[in-house]
Structures are given as structure tokens and as C-alpha cells.
All heavy atoms as an XYZ file, in Angstrom:
725
protein
N    -108.661    -85.444    -27.628
C    -109.355    -86.411    -26.839
C    -110.457    -85.740    -26.003
O    -110.231    -84.706    -25.401
C    -108.335    -87.072    -25.882
C    -108.827    -88.357    -25.297
S    -108.896    -89.576    -26.575
C    -108.557    -91.049    -25.814
N    -111.633    -86.281    -26.024
C    -112.767    -85.722    -25.271
C    -112.545    -85.943    -23.792
O    -112.130    -87.018    -23.383
C    -114.096    -86.308    -25.745
C    -114.497    -85.853    -27.113
C    -115.916    -86.190    -27.349
C    -116.344    -85.620    -28.678
N    -117.726    -85.254    -28.768
N    -112.871    -84.894    -23.001
C    -112.803    -85.055    -21.539
C    -114.153    -84.671    -20.945
O    -114.988    -83.982    -21.553
C    -111.729    -84.155    -20.937
O    -112.000    -82.797    -21.266
C    -110.354    -84.523    -21.448
N    -114.367    -85.142    -19.711
C    -115.578    -84.802    -18.971
C    -115.314    -84.871    -17.493
O    -114.259    -85.388    -17.064
C    -116.675    -85.793    -19.342
N    -116.249    -84.337    -16.733
C    -116.218    -84.453    -15.287
C    -117.573    -84.943    -14.853
O    -118.594    -84.489    -15.394
C    -115.908    -83.118    -14.644
O    -115.927    -83.242    -13.226
N    -117.603    -85.918    -13.968
C    -118.867    -86.466    -13.514
C    -118.805    -86.847    -12.045
O    -117.721    -86.925    -11.455
C    -119.205    -87.700    -14.353
N    -119.955    -87.039    -11.469
C    -120.042    -87.600    -10.124
C    -121.036    -88.728    -10.154
O    -121.920    -88.794    -11.065
C    -120.418    -86.516     -9.104
C    -121.701    -85.836     -9.358
C    -121.886    -84.705     -8.336
N    -123.182    -84.067     -8.498
C    -123.684    -83.205     -7.612
N    -123.020    -82.901     -6.502
N    -124.857    -82.646     -7.844
N    -120.924    -89.662     -9.241
C    -121.826    -90.811     -9.230
C    -122.041    -91.353     -7.853
O    -121.299    -91.044     -6.917
C    -121.309    -91.923    -10.169
C    -120.162    -92.718     -9.597
N    -120.037    -94.061     -9.779
C    -119.080    -92.362     -8.865
C    -118.985    -94.523     -9.174
N    -118.366    -93.496     -8.619
N    -123.075    -92.141     -7.724
C    -123.361    -92.907     -6.534
C    -123.416    -94.365     -6.976
O    -124.190    -94.704     -7.895
C    -124.688    -92.498     -5.872
C    -124.639    -91.031     -5.465
C    -125.004    -93.374     -4.695
C    -125.960    -90.431     -5.012
N    -122.566    -95.196     -6.418
C    -122.499    -96.611     -6.778
C    -123.055    -97.440     -5.642
O    -122.659    -97.341     -4.513
C    -121.018    -96.991     -6.997
C    -120.746    -98.477     -7.288
C    -121.424    -98.924     -8.530
C    -119.283    -98.729     -7.310
N    -124.068    -98.276     -5.983
C    -124.699    -99.141     -5.024
C    -124.786   -100.537     -5.608
O    -124.592   -100.751     -6.801
C    -126.067    -98.616     -4.580
C    -125.962    -97.295     -3.806
C    -127.017    -98.439     -5.771
N    -125.170   -101.505     -4.762
C    -125.193   -102.920     -5.189
C    -126.433   -103.321     -5.948
O    -126.382   -104.243     -6.766
C    -125.026   -103.826     -3.980
C    -123.648   -103.676     -3.342
C    -123.485   -104.607     -2.145
C    -122.108   -104.418     -1.557
N    -121.914   -105.192     -0.389
N    -127.580   -102.643     -5.676
C    -128.841   -103.098     -6.331
C    -129.524   -101.974     -7.077
O    -129.402   -100.823     -6.740
C    -129.782   -103.674     -5.272
O    -130.392   -102.660     -4.506
N    -130.303   -102.394     -8.076
C    -131.092   -101.449     -8.847
C    -132.147   -100.778     -7.995
O    -132.405    -99.591     -8.091
C    -131.736   -102.151    -10.061
C    -132.442   -101.231    -10.976
C    -132.943   -101.927    -12.216
C    -133.599   -100.961    -13.158
N    -134.099   -101.637    -14.361
N    -132.748   -101.560     -7.076
C    -133.760   -101.034     -6.191
C    -133.193    -99.896     -5.325
O    -133.841    -98.857     -5.123
C    -134.343   -102.110     -5.291
C    -135.254   -103.083     -6.045
O    -135.693   -102.739     -7.203
O    -135.494   -104.167     -5.558
N    -132.018   -100.107     -4.776
C    -131.377    -99.106     -3.948
C    -131.085    -97.858     -4.766
O    -131.292    -96.722     -4.316
C    -130.072    -99.655     -3.329
C    -129.443    -98.692     -2.315
C    -128.186    -99.271     -1.692
O    -127.766   -100.371     -2.031
O    -127.656    -98.604     -0.802
N    -130.571    -98.058     -5.996
C    -130.293    -96.904     -6.876
C    -131.569    -96.117     -7.163
O    -131.574    -94.855     -7.146
C    -129.623    -97.359     -8.151
N    -132.665    -96.825     -7.451
C    -133.917    -96.105     -7.761
C    -134.448    -95.387     -6.551
O    -135.004    -94.292     -6.698
C    -134.932    -97.132     -8.312
C    -134.548    -97.582     -9.719
C    -135.433    -98.678    -10.272
O    -136.159    -99.327     -9.540
O    -135.322    -98.925    -11.496
N    -134.294    -95.950     -5.380
C    -134.745    -95.266     -4.126
C    -133.948    -93.972     -3.927
O    -134.504    -92.940     -3.551
C    -134.623    -96.191     -2.956
N    -132.644    -94.035     -4.174
C    -131.808    -92.824     -4.012
C    -132.160    -91.789     -5.077
O    -132.236    -90.601     -4.816
C    -130.311    -93.190     -4.106
C    -129.942    -94.054     -2.876
C    -129.423    -91.953     -4.177
C    -128.585    -94.725     -2.962
N    -132.436    -92.245     -6.294
C    -132.824    -91.307     -7.358
C    -134.129    -90.577     -6.986
O    -134.284    -89.383     -7.257
C    -132.988    -92.040     -8.691
C    -133.207    -91.026     -9.818
C    -133.058    -91.600    -11.201
C    -133.131    -90.438    -12.178
N    -133.870    -90.726    -13.319
N    -135.077    -91.256     -6.350
C    -136.278    -90.616     -5.900
C    -136.003    -89.517     -4.882
O    -136.604    -88.439     -4.909
C    -137.267    -91.629     -5.327
C    -137.920    -92.509     -6.395
C    -138.869    -93.489     -5.766
C    -139.412    -94.440     -6.829
N    -140.233    -95.519     -6.309
N    -135.057    -89.781     -3.963
C    -134.652    -88.755     -3.001
C    -134.036    -87.541     -3.688
O    -134.289    -86.416     -3.306
C    -133.673    -89.355     -1.970
C    -134.292    -90.376     -1.047
C    -133.239    -90.920     -0.098
C    -133.837    -92.003      0.779
N    -132.886    -92.588      1.719
N    -133.240    -87.800     -4.715
C    -132.610    -86.724     -5.465
C    -133.709    -85.858     -6.158
O    -133.628    -84.648     -6.187
C    -131.608    -87.257     -6.469
C    -130.351    -87.860     -5.899
C    -129.599    -88.616     -6.947
C    -129.487    -86.785     -5.256
N    -134.691    -86.547     -6.702
C    -135.791    -85.877     -7.399
C    -136.582    -84.962     -6.471
O    -137.137    -83.963     -6.891
C    -136.693    -86.871     -8.086
N    -136.595    -85.320     -5.167
C    -137.293    -84.543     -4.183
C    -136.425    -83.441     -3.593
O    -136.837    -82.759     -2.657
C    -137.810    -85.436     -3.059
C    -138.946    -86.356     -3.535
C    -139.425    -87.241     -2.398
C    -140.545    -88.172     -2.876
N    -140.971    -89.078     -1.803
N    -135.199    -83.307     -4.114
C    -134.326    -82.213     -3.678
C    -133.212    -82.565     -2.733
O    -132.506    -81.713     -2.254
N    -133.011    -83.869     -2.481
C    -131.922    -84.267     -1.602
C    -130.548    -83.884     -2.256
O    -130.441    -83.834     -3.468
C    -131.961    -85.771     -1.323
N    -129.585    -83.674     -1.406
C    -128.223    -83.275     -1.883
C    -127.472    -84.484     -2.390
O    -127.296    -85.484     -1.697
C    -127.488    -82.593     -0.747
C    -126.087    -82.136     -1.185
O    -126.011    -81.262     -2.058
O    -125.110    -82.686     -0.667
N    -126.971    -84.402     -3.616
C    -126.252    -85.502     -4.255
C    -125.034    -85.920     -3.443
O    -124.836    -87.063     -3.148
C    -125.813    -85.078     -5.679
C    -125.325    -86.236     -6.527
C    -126.133    -86.777     -7.494
C    -124.055    -86.756     -6.356
C    -125.714    -87.831     -8.309
C    -123.594    -87.798     -7.177
C    -124.448    -88.336     -8.122
N    -124.214    -84.955     -3.065
C    -122.960    -85.232     -2.328
C    -123.249    -85.926     -1.023
O    -122.555    -86.878     -0.603
C    -122.147    -83.984     -2.149
N    -124.302    -85.475     -0.309
C    -124.650    -86.086      0.980
C    -125.058    -87.542      0.817
O    -124.629    -88.416      1.565
C    -125.775    -85.258      1.650
O    -125.303    -83.934      1.820
C    -126.198    -85.856      2.966
N    -125.901    -87.793     -0.218
C    -126.324    -89.162     -0.469
C    -125.179    -90.022     -0.924
O    -125.113    -91.207     -0.581
C    -127.457    -89.177     -1.498
C    -128.770    -88.603     -1.013
C    -129.815    -88.560     -2.142
C    -129.339    -89.366      0.191
N    -124.266    -89.471     -1.702
C    -123.078    -90.249     -2.137
C    -122.252    -90.645     -0.939
O    -121.816    -91.784     -0.822
C    -122.244    -89.425     -3.096
N    -122.004    -89.712     -0.047
C    -121.198    -90.006      1.183
C    -121.863    -91.074      2.007
O    -121.171    -91.933      2.581
C    -121.006    -88.760      2.003
C    -119.989    -87.822      1.418
C    -119.703    -86.622      2.372
N    -119.045    -85.594      1.597
C    -119.626    -84.511      1.064
N    -120.934    -84.346      1.263
N    -118.975    -83.639      0.376
N    -123.181    -91.084      2.061
C    -123.909    -92.029      2.906
C    -124.064    -93.415      2.276
O    -123.985    -94.415      2.963
C    -125.302    -91.459      3.220
C    -126.110    -92.319      4.182
C    -127.402    -91.652      4.524
C    -128.216    -92.508      5.495
N    -129.479    -91.906      5.853
N    -124.348    -93.468      0.975
C    -124.726    -94.736      0.321
C    -123.717    -95.379     -0.625
O    -123.760    -96.571     -0.842
C    -126.032    -94.535     -0.442
C    -127.200    -94.163      0.391
N    -127.848    -95.071      1.215
C    -127.794    -92.956      0.596
C    -128.819    -94.440      1.860
N    -128.792    -93.136      1.485
N    -122.850    -94.548     -1.276
C    -121.961    -95.094     -2.319
C    -120.980    -96.076     -1.784
O    -120.419    -95.891     -0.671
C    -121.268    -93.941     -3.038
O    -120.565    -94.443     -4.133
N    -120.665    -97.102     -2.566
C    -119.642    -98.079     -2.218
C    -118.302    -97.735     -2.853
O    -117.310    -98.456     -2.693
C    -120.054    -99.508     -2.604
O    -120.277    -99.528     -3.997
C    -121.349    -99.923     -1.881
N    -118.245    -96.648     -3.664
C    -117.028    -96.264     -4.341
C    -116.198    -95.361     -3.457
O    -116.737    -94.525     -2.698
C    -117.409    -95.501     -5.626
S    -116.018    -94.923     -6.600
N    -114.847    -95.449     -3.496
C    -114.021    -94.566     -2.713
C    -114.288    -93.068     -3.010
O    -114.022    -92.222     -2.173
C    -112.577    -94.928     -3.149
C    -112.694    -96.340     -3.606
C    -114.070    -96.482     -4.242
N    -114.854    -92.760     -4.192
C    -115.149    -91.369     -4.498
C    -116.221    -90.775     -3.569
O    -116.441    -89.533     -3.577
C    -115.631    -91.241     -5.925
O    -116.890    -91.869     -6.122
N    -116.851    -91.622     -2.732
C    -117.868    -91.090     -1.830
C    -117.298    -90.052     -0.899
O    -118.012    -89.147     -0.457
C    -118.536    -92.213     -1.053
C    -117.693    -92.891      0.004
C    -118.474    -93.999      0.662
C    -117.740    -94.610      1.803
N    -118.582    -95.637      2.441
N    -116.007    -90.137     -0.613
C    -115.362    -89.130      0.265
C    -115.376    -87.743     -0.357
O    -115.321    -86.744      0.335
C    -113.913    -89.556      0.577
C    -113.884    -90.769      1.521
C    -112.506    -91.070      2.024
N    -111.595    -91.579      1.002
C    -111.539    -92.877      0.566
N    -112.336    -93.758      1.110
N    -110.677    -93.237     -0.315
N    -115.467    -87.670     -1.693
C    -115.551    -86.415     -2.389
C    -116.993    -86.159     -2.886
O    -117.198    -85.463     -3.870
C    -114.620    -86.389     -3.622
C    -113.152    -86.381     -3.272
C    -112.595    -87.784     -2.955
O    -113.052    -88.772     -3.543
N    -111.676    -87.865     -2.051
N    -117.943    -86.768     -2.225
C    -119.367    -86.583     -2.591
C    -119.666    -87.232     -3.909
O    -120.611    -86.840     -4.598
N    -118.889    -88.230     -4.311
C    -119.139    -88.957     -5.550
C    -118.402    -88.352     -6.740
O    -118.469    -88.879     -7.845
N    -117.676    -87.237     -6.532
C    -116.995    -86.560     -7.619
C    -115.808    -87.419     -8.128
O    -114.925    -87.770     -7.365
C    -116.522    -85.187     -7.173
C    -116.087    -84.340     -8.299
O    -115.652    -84.809     -9.366
N    -116.170    -82.995     -8.121
N    -115.789    -87.661     -9.420
C    -114.740    -88.473    -10.048
C    -113.683    -87.597    -10.707
O    -112.712    -88.116    -11.218
C    -115.314    -89.428    -11.086
C    -116.262    -90.474    -10.512
C    -117.058    -91.134    -11.620
C    -115.468    -91.489     -9.723
N    -113.913    -86.304    -10.682
C    -112.964    -85.394    -11.341
C    -113.037    -85.487    -12.843
O    -114.010    -85.978    -13.377
N    -111.996    -85.001    -13.482
C    -111.954    -84.986    -14.962
C    -111.317    -86.300    -15.475
O    -110.329    -86.768    -14.927
C    -111.183    -83.772    -15.455
C    -111.294    -83.637    -16.958
C    -110.651    -82.313    -17.449
O    -111.336    -81.287    -17.358
O    -109.481    -82.381    -17.848
N    -111.859    -86.826    -16.532
C    -111.317    -88.053    -17.167
C    -111.580    -88.010    -18.645
O    -112.365    -87.200    -19.119
C    -111.902    -89.322    -16.536
C    -113.395    -89.326    -16.445
C    -114.129    -89.845    -17.493
C    -114.085    -88.817    -15.330
C    -115.532    -89.879    -17.468
C    -115.467    -88.855    -15.276
C    -116.185    -89.383    -16.348
N    -110.915    -88.876    -19.379
C    -111.069    -88.931    -20.817
C    -112.011    -90.038    -21.230
O    -112.187    -91.012    -20.493
C    -109.708    -89.146    -21.496
C    -108.752    -87.998    -21.316
C    -107.457    -88.204    -22.011
O    -107.055    -89.323    -22.313
N    -106.740    -87.092    -22.290
N    -112.543    -89.890    -22.415
C    -113.377    -90.938    -22.976
C    -112.513    -92.221    -23.055
O    -111.402    -92.186    -23.475
C    -113.864    -90.545    -24.351
C    -114.806    -91.541    -24.922
C    -115.441    -91.052    -26.228
N    -116.630    -91.865    -26.407
C    -117.829    -91.414    -26.649
N    -118.023    -90.121    -26.765
N    -118.851    -92.235    -26.827
N    -113.103    -93.331    -22.590
C    -112.390    -94.597    -22.598
C    -111.732    -94.922    -21.281
O    -111.288    -96.057    -21.070
N    -111.678    -93.971    -20.357
C    -111.111    -94.259    -19.010
C    -112.057    -95.098    -18.171
O    -111.594    -95.789    -17.259
C    -110.794    -92.928    -18.276
C    -109.565    -92.229    -18.833
O    -108.802    -92.827    -19.630
O    -109.357    -91.062    -18.442
N    -113.354    -94.956    -18.412
C    -114.343    -95.695    -17.625
C    -114.896    -96.835    -18.477
O    -114.687    -96.898    -19.688
C    -115.489    -94.729    -17.261
C    -115.059    -93.473    -16.482
S    -114.400    -93.962    -14.879
C    -114.062    -92.343    -14.216
N    -115.607    -97.748    -17.835
C    -116.242    -98.857    -18.566
C    -117.254    -98.269    -19.561
O    -117.778    -97.158    -19.396
C    -116.926    -99.881    -17.640
C    -115.876   -100.581    -16.766
C    -117.968    -99.224    -16.782
N    -117.525    -98.993    -20.642
C    -118.329    -98.499    -21.756
C    -119.690    -97.949    -21.337
O    -120.133    -96.886    -21.749
C    -118.506    -99.569    -22.810
C    -119.265    -99.027    -24.049
C    -119.379   -100.067    -25.124
C    -120.070    -99.599    -26.372
N    -121.017    -98.577    -26.301
N    -120.442    -98.698    -20.502
C    -121.780    -98.235    -20.103
C    -121.722    -96.919    -19.395
O    -122.558    -96.027    -19.568
C    -122.442    -99.301    -19.228
N    -120.701    -96.697    -18.575
C    -120.530    -95.445    -17.840
C    -120.160    -94.344    -18.828
O    -120.743    -93.250    -18.819
C    -119.402    -95.614    -16.779
C    -119.371    -94.570    -15.751
C    -119.943    -94.796    -14.504
C    -118.768    -93.359    -15.997
C    -119.901    -93.818    -13.532
C    -118.739    -92.354    -15.034
C    -119.295    -92.594    -13.784
N    -119.194    -94.610    -19.687
C    -118.785    -93.664    -20.738
C    -119.969    -93.219    -21.604
O    -120.074    -92.034    -21.945
C    -117.715    -94.278    -21.657
C    -116.322    -93.710    -21.425
O    -116.111    -93.060    -20.376
O    -115.460    -93.945    -22.253
N    -120.794    -94.152    -21.996
C    -121.922    -93.829    -22.832
C    -122.838    -92.775    -22.204
O    -123.322    -91.886    -22.881
C    -122.749    -95.074    -23.189
C    -122.050    -95.975    -24.210
O    -121.055    -95.516    -24.844
O    -122.511    -97.120    -24.385
N    -123.065    -92.882    -20.929
C    -123.910    -91.889    -20.213
C    -123.187    -90.572    -20.173
O    -123.737    -89.522    -20.547
C    -124.259    -92.382    -18.798
C    -124.914    -91.244    -18.016
C    -125.160    -93.581    -18.889
N    -121.952    -90.581    -19.755
C    -121.201    -89.313    -19.583
C    -120.969    -88.547    -20.876
O    -121.137    -87.335    -20.933
C    -119.820    -89.589    -18.907
C    -118.957    -88.361    -18.886
C    -120.046    -90.119    -17.497
N    -120.717    -89.273    -21.967
C    -120.393    -88.613    -23.210
C    -121.528    -88.494    -24.213
O    -121.374    -87.813    -25.221
C    -119.173    -89.279    -23.857
C    -117.890    -89.001    -23.096
C    -117.395    -89.935    -22.189
C    -117.232    -87.833    -23.245
C    -116.248    -89.650    -21.454
C    -116.061    -87.540    -22.525
C    -115.578    -88.482    -21.653
N    -122.661    -89.083    -23.910
C    -123.782    -89.011    -24.866
C    -125.070    -88.403    -24.288
O    -125.894    -87.902    -25.021
C    -124.098    -90.406    -25.417
C    -122.975    -90.980    -26.253
C    -123.314    -92.373    -26.734
C    -122.182    -92.986    -27.555
N    -122.491    -94.351    -28.006
N    -125.292    -88.512    -23.005
C    -126.580    -88.063    -22.402
C    -126.441    -86.622    -21.912
O    -125.327    -86.093    -21.770
C    -126.925    -88.961    -21.231
C    -127.066    -90.443    -21.613
C    -128.503    -90.831    -21.638
C    -128.590    -92.301    -22.045
N    -129.847    -92.901    -21.714
N    -127.552    -85.954    -21.645
C    -127.550    -84.536    -21.208
C    -126.702    -84.313    -19.969
O    -126.642    -85.160    -19.052
C    -129.012    -84.228    -20.947
C    -129.788    -85.191    -21.780
C    -128.944    -86.475    -21.804
N    -126.067    -83.154    -19.937
C    -125.255    -82.709    -18.797
C    -126.162    -82.181    -17.681
O    -127.275    -81.727    -17.949
C    -124.306    -81.601    -19.305
C    -123.515    -81.000    -18.139
C    -123.373    -82.145    -20.340
N    -125.679    -82.278    -16.436
C    -126.392    -81.794    -15.235
C    -127.758    -82.452    -15.033
O    -128.683    -81.855    -14.531
C    -126.510    -80.263    -15.282
C    -125.154    -79.526    -15.320
C    -125.377    -78.035    -15.443
C    -124.347    -79.873    -14.102
N    -127.835    -83.731    -15.414
C    -129.037    -84.530    -15.168
C    -128.599    -85.821    -14.508
O    -127.630    -86.457    -14.975
C    -129.731    -84.867    -16.517
O    -130.077    -83.643    -17.178
C    -130.952    -85.713    -16.351
N    -129.318    -86.262    -13.494
C    -129.013    -87.552    -12.884
C    -129.788    -88.601    -13.687
O    -131.016    -88.566    -13.751
C    -129.410    -87.585    -11.383
C    -129.174    -88.974    -10.793
C    -128.662    -86.526    -10.604
N    -129.027    -89.515    -14.287
C    -129.630    -90.481    -15.181
C    -130.087    -91.733    -14.471
O    -129.613    -92.028    -13.335
C    -128.684    -90.809    -16.312
C    -128.355    -89.581    -17.139
N    -129.222    -89.096    -18.048
C    -127.331    -88.745    -17.100
C    -128.731    -87.985    -18.571
N    -127.553    -87.774    -18.011
N    -130.960    -92.497    -15.092
C    -131.444    -93.766    -14.512
C    -130.279    -94.674    -14.199
O    -129.173    -94.531    -14.791
C    -132.372    -94.465    -15.486
C    -133.739    -93.769    -15.555
O    -134.099    -93.056    -14.616
O    -134.406    -93.936    -16.570
N    -130.443    -95.616    -13.253
C    -129.367    -96.476    -12.893
C    -128.711    -97.176    -14.073
O    -129.395    -97.661    -14.962
C    -130.012    -97.504    -11.955
C    -131.196    -96.776    -11.383
C    -131.661    -95.871    -12.526
N    -127.380    -97.218    -14.077
C    -126.596    -97.837    -15.110
C    -125.893    -99.003    -14.504
O    -125.131    -98.812    -13.516
C    -125.595    -96.814    -15.739
C    -124.726    -97.528    -16.750
C    -126.332    -95.680    -16.381
N    -126.045   -100.205    -15.044
C    -125.413   -101.394    -14.494
C    -124.044   -101.581    -15.165
O    -123.886   -101.536    -16.354
C    -126.246   -102.621    -14.732
C    -125.750   -103.853    -14.050
C    -126.665   -105.014    -14.253
C    -126.382   -106.162    -13.381
N    -125.246   -106.981    -13.598
N    -123.034   -101.816    -14.293
C    -121.717   -102.192    -14.737
C    -121.301   -103.365    -13.891
O    -122.006   -103.788    -12.979
C    -120.691   -101.073    -14.618
O    -120.397   -100.843    -13.235
C    -121.163    -99.776    -15.302
N    -120.080   -103.867    -14.137
C    -119.572   -104.996    -13.325
C    -119.363   -104.569    -11.848
O    -119.237   -105.419    -10.969
C    -118.291   -105.520    -13.906
C    -117.147   -104.519    -13.892
C    -115.893   -105.102    -14.570
C    -114.759   -104.103    -14.586
N    -113.578   -104.606    -15.249
N    -119.364   -103.269    -11.580
C    -119.176   -102.753    -10.225
C    -120.480   -102.654     -9.406
O    -120.459   -102.551     -8.222
C    -118.462   -101.407    -10.258
C    -117.170   -101.441    -10.984
C    -117.075   -100.907    -12.270
C    -116.048   -102.035    -10.443
C    -115.900   -100.930    -12.980
C    -114.857   -102.097    -11.144
C    -114.766   -101.539    -12.418
N    -121.598   -102.604    -10.112
C    -122.915   -102.406     -9.468
C    -123.749   -101.475    -10.272
O    -123.629   -101.367    -11.499
N    -124.604   -100.667     -9.603
C    -125.502    -99.751    -10.247
C    -125.079    -98.322     -9.914
O    -124.886    -97.988     -8.747
C    -126.929    -99.988     -9.783
C    -127.504   -101.298    -10.313
C    -127.252   -102.471     -9.627
C    -128.201   -101.342    -11.509
C    -127.758   -103.678    -10.114
C    -128.711   -102.527    -12.014
C    -128.485   -103.700    -11.317
O    -128.934   -104.889    -11.783
N    -124.959    -97.496    -10.969
C    -124.505    -96.131    -10.841
C    -125.640    -95.148    -11.115
O    -126.377    -95.371    -12.092
C    -123.395    -95.810    -11.867
C    -122.260    -96.728    -11.871
N    -121.032    -96.398    -11.277
C    -122.104    -97.970    -12.422
C    -120.181    -97.416    -11.467
N    -120.813    -98.352    -12.177
N    -125.705    -94.105    -10.282
C    -126.467    -92.941    -10.656
C    -125.416    -91.927    -11.064
O    -124.527    -91.586    -10.269
C    -127.266    -92.420     -9.432
C    -128.416    -93.316     -8.998
C    -128.992    -92.781     -7.673
C    -129.499    -93.374    -10.063
N    -125.476    -91.460    -12.300
C    -124.410    -90.620    -12.857
C    -124.968    -89.254    -13.215
O    -126.024    -89.129    -13.831
C    -123.828    -91.289    -14.132
C    -123.325    -92.670    -13.842
C    -122.718    -90.407    -14.737
C    -123.033    -93.523    -15.092
N    -124.161    -88.237    -12.872
C    -124.457    -86.865    -13.306
C    -123.192    -86.298    -13.939
O    -122.166    -86.225    -13.272
C    -124.891    -85.994    -12.118
C    -125.190    -84.559    -12.554
C    -125.531    -83.663    -11.397
O    -124.978    -83.840    -10.283
O    -126.358    -82.768    -11.616
N    -123.281    -85.949    -15.193
C    -122.153    -85.336    -15.878
C    -122.151    -83.856    -15.533
O    -123.129    -83.165    -15.715
C    -122.271    -85.494    -17.397
O    -122.394    -86.911    -17.690
C    -121.054    -84.941    -18.112
N    -121.017    -83.368    -15.002
C    -120.896    -81.950    -14.633
C    -120.586    -81.117    -15.890
O    -121.194    -80.105    -16.096
C    -119.779    -81.770    -13.570
C    -119.960    -82.706    -12.380
C    -119.691    -80.324    -13.120
C    -121.298    -82.602    -11.637
N    -119.637    -81.549    -16.657
C    -119.330    -80.896    -17.930
C    -118.611    -81.858    -18.840
O    -118.092    -82.904    -18.411
C    -118.503    -79.611    -17.756
C    -117.100    -79.865    -17.205
C    -116.065    -80.206    -18.054
C    -116.826    -79.778    -15.841
C    -114.756    -80.430    -17.594
C    -115.535    -80.007    -15.353
C    -114.530    -80.343    -16.276
O    -113.267    -80.591    -15.770
N    -118.533    -81.543    -20.105
C    -117.729    -82.331    -21.057
C    -117.276    -81.390    -22.204
O    -117.941    -80.446    -22.533
C    -118.469    -83.529    -21.587
C    -119.605    -83.277    -22.493
C    -120.179    -84.558    -23.044
N    -121.479    -84.279    -23.632
C    -122.642    -84.648    -23.128
N    -122.670    -85.408    -22.047
N    -123.769    -84.345    -23.713
N    -116.101    -81.706    -22.722
C    -115.536    -80.935    -23.803
C    -115.637    -81.693    -25.115
O    -115.580    -82.897    -25.158
C    -114.047    -80.647    -23.555
C    -113.833    -79.803    -22.337
O    -114.721    -79.051    -21.975
O    -112.778    -79.962    -21.709
């Protein structure tokens, strides 16, 4: 079974996600922004979700984590929970 580790920032709107992504592009700290803006309980860990298996997350989230480049903050991904900025730390 494939595994990965990722962190994310979950917000309610695409505009908010894009504004945070611009801050990240200018060098802002991911964990700090996650603690300040994310609506997910993982914000206490700087957005870190730890290790999980393929299929543990909703499909749109899984597709980013298991198919897109590692160590890159990807464009906002919409799920039933809101908009995610996702960075895959590693995957096996």
C-alpha cells in the first residue's frame, strides 16, 4: 500500500487560499500560516497530517498527494471541507 506524509492549510474560500499561497511564495512559513488560518485541527501541528495511506483522504486530496510533485505547495484544491493548500512531504 502506498503511503505519504503531507501538510495542508484548509480555508473556506478559494480567494483566501490564493492569498495565503502568495504569502508562501514570498517566503512565509507554512506552519505559521497553518496555525493562524487553517480551520483543520491539524493546525496545531502546523498543518502536518502525518503519514497516511492512499485512499485515507478524499479523492481530490489523494490525487494531489500521490500524483503531483513532492515539496511543492499546489494550487487550492476544493473538497467538501473547503479549499486546501497541500504540500506533500514524502511518499513511498
